[in-house]
C-alpha positions in Angstrom: 6.0 42.7 15.9 5.5 42.6 19.4 6.0 39.6 21.7 4.2 38.4 24.8 5.8 39.3 28.1 5.8 36.1 29.0 5.1 32.6 27.6 1.3 32.3 28.4 0.0 29.0 30.1 -3.2 27.7 28.4 -4.7 24.8 30.0 -6.0 22.8 27.2 -8.3 20.3 29.4 -10.5 23.0 30.1 -11.3 24.2 26.2 -13.0 22.1 23.9 -10.7 20.0 21.8 -11.3 21.4 18.4 -8.8 23.1 16.6 -10.7 26.4 16.5 -11.1 26.7 20.3 -7.5 25.6 20.8 -6.1 28.2 18.5 -8.8 30.5 19.8 -7.5 29.9 23.4 -4.0 30.2 22.7 -4.3 33.7 20.8 -6.3 35.1 23.9 -3.5 34.0 26.0 -1.1 35.7 23.6 -3.0 38.9 23.7 -3.0 39.4 27.4 0.2 38.9 27.7 1.0 41.9 25.4 0.9 40.0 22.2 0.3 42.2 19.1 -2.1 40.9 15.9 1.1 40.7 13.9 2.6 38.0 16.4 -0.8 36.0 16.9 -1.3 36.3 13.3 2.2 34.7 12.8 1.1 32.0 15.4 -2.2 31.1 13.3 -0.3 31.0 10.2 2.2 28.4 11.2 -0.7 26.5 13.4 -2.7 26.3 10.2 -0.3 24.8 7.8 -0.4 21.4 8.9 -2.7 18.7 10.5 -4.4 18.6 14.1 -0.7 17.3 15.4 0.9 20.1 14.3 -1.5 22.6 15.3 -0.8 20.9 18.7 2.8 21.2 18.9 2.9 24.7 17.2 0.4 25.8 20.2 2.8 24.1 22.8 5.5 25.9 21.3 4.2 29.7 21.3 2.6 28.8 25.0 3.1 26.6 28.3 0.2 23.6 28.5 -1.3 22.3 31.5 
């Protein structure tokens, strides 16, 4: 599993607030920073394991939010 070089920055205010848009933006940012599919799948699995608030908290763990 290859982690990103740096913690990516994602601007949540510039994307649609639904869960799929947030996950898509985070995965795109992770990939851009060099994360592999296995790492992105780990993020998705963790993010999908709870409610919307859980998704936001997991996303903030994997990236910087602005």
